[in-house]
N, C-alpha and C positions, 0 to 999 in steps of 0.2 A: 636091451633094451629099456626104457620105463614105459608102462602104457598110457603114458599122461597125453592130453587131449594136448593136439598142436596147438590151441592158443597158446596154452602153458609155458610147453618147454621152449626148447633149441634146437634146431637142427642145425649138423655140422656144417661148418663154412672150408670151402676150398682155400687151400696156402700153398705158398710157392715161394722157394729162397728168391732174398735177395738176389743182384745181377752179378756174377762169378767177375766181372771184370769191371766193374763201376767204375767210372771215372767222377761222375758228379755226387760228391760227397754230402749233400745235404738228399740228393734221391736216396743214397742209398742208407740214409738214417731212416729215414720216414718209411722204407722199404722194411728192414728190422724194424723198426717199433711194429710196422701193419703185422709182420710176420709173426711178433709177440702175442700183438692185441687177437689176432684167430686164433692163436693157439691157448690162448685164456679162456676164450668163448668157447672155444673146443671142447673144454674141462668140465662146462656145465652140460653139454649136450646132450639131451634125452630124458634129462633128470627131474623129478618130479619138486616139488618145491618143497617136501618134505626132507628130502633128503641135501636138497641144496643149501637148504637154511642149516642143517646138521652140524653142531661143532664138538666137534670129539676131543680136542683138546681140554681137558680141566684146567691146564695153564694159561691157554689163550681162548676163554670162555664166550669173546666175540668172535671170533675166526669160522669163518663159513663160508664156502664157494662163492658166494651170493655174494658173501659181504666183501671177500677180497675184490670181485668185481665191482661193486660199487665203490669201495676205497679206490679204485684203479681210475674212474672217473671224475670223481672228485681231485686225484693227483695230475689227471689231463686237466683241466677245468683251470686249478690253479697255473700249473707250471706252463702249462703253451699258449692258453688262452688269455688269463691276466697276466706273467710274469713274460709270458713271452711276447703276446700282442698286443698287450697294453688294454685290454676289452674290458669294460666298464660291467661286468656280470658279475651276479653274488658265487661266492664260494658253495661249494653243492654237499649235502652233508654233516656241515662242522660245524661242532658247537666249542667255543673255547671252554667251557664252564666245565667240560664235558668231555675226556680225552678217547679216543676211537668210537663216536659217533656213528663215522662214517662206516663204520662195517654193522654197525647196525641197520635190521630191514625189517620196515615195515610191514605188519601183520596182510597189506593188499598186492604186495610187489609179492613178481612172479618170476622165474630165470626168464621170463621173455622179456617183462617189463624193463628189469632192471639191465638187462643185454643190448635191450634197444637202446637205453637212455645212455649205454654205452657208447653204443654205435653211433650214435647224436655226438655221442662227444667228439669222436674221431675226427667228423665234420668239420664243425665248429673252431676246434681248434688246427684243423688245416688249414681254414679259411682265416681262421685269424695272424697266423706266420705267412700266410700266401705273399709271393713277393720277397720275402726277405732271404739272405744270405748267409751262411753259417757264421760270417766274422759281424752280422751286428747283431750289434748288442740289444740284452730285449728293453722293450719301452716300459719298463715297471723295474727298479733294484729291489732288490730283495736283502732284507738287514743292513740295507746301508749300502750294499753291493753289488755294481753291474757284472752281469753275465752276457754271454753270448748266445746266439741260435742253438750256435752247435752245442754246450755246452747243457743248456734245456733239454735238445733230444735225447741226448747222452745221459741225461741224470733220469729222464723219462723212460726210456729202456733198458737201464739199469733196475729200476724201479720195479720196472714191468717183469723182468725178466725171473728177480729171485720173487716174486710174487706169482710166477707160473710156477716155480718149486714149489710151493704152498698147497700150489692147487693141483697139480700132481698127488700131493700126499694128501689132499682132502677128497681126491677122486678117487684111489685107490680104498679110504676110509668107507665111504658112500656106497661101493658096487662091487670095489675089487678090480676095476678096472686102471691099469697100469701106462703111463706115459710110455713115452717113444725110448 
């Protein structure tokens, strides 16, 4: 592990697999999403800022560990809070005129601050859809089409899972630590 000060680095979070004999569909979706969220956070645990913002892929010059976490924060805000819950909140880290701005890490950002924003969005997105069922339609249509909360959560799960794979490789580039 790095000798980074605890103010800047992230500690490993404990995670557990979702209920094996789940009967509540929404709870199961939320548990899988939580498992993946924690897995994503654990990929930056113990790293200093320089390793967490490194962009080792020449073909993806914006993709860093913190950039992926920041992107996932923006994804949760958009899909769960805005589209799913219909909250009137601003999008995060996005500029329509410049693609991939959600991967740009500000100079003052640290692993701890980026992860704190991500974790805060977990709570906000959970509040946004609290009391809704999997069959409920989203509060906001996207590209003129309604979706269900089931679709929204499944979409965010697949997006997060895909990026956890990127985080596995980025972490291996950062310090050689390999995923499970």
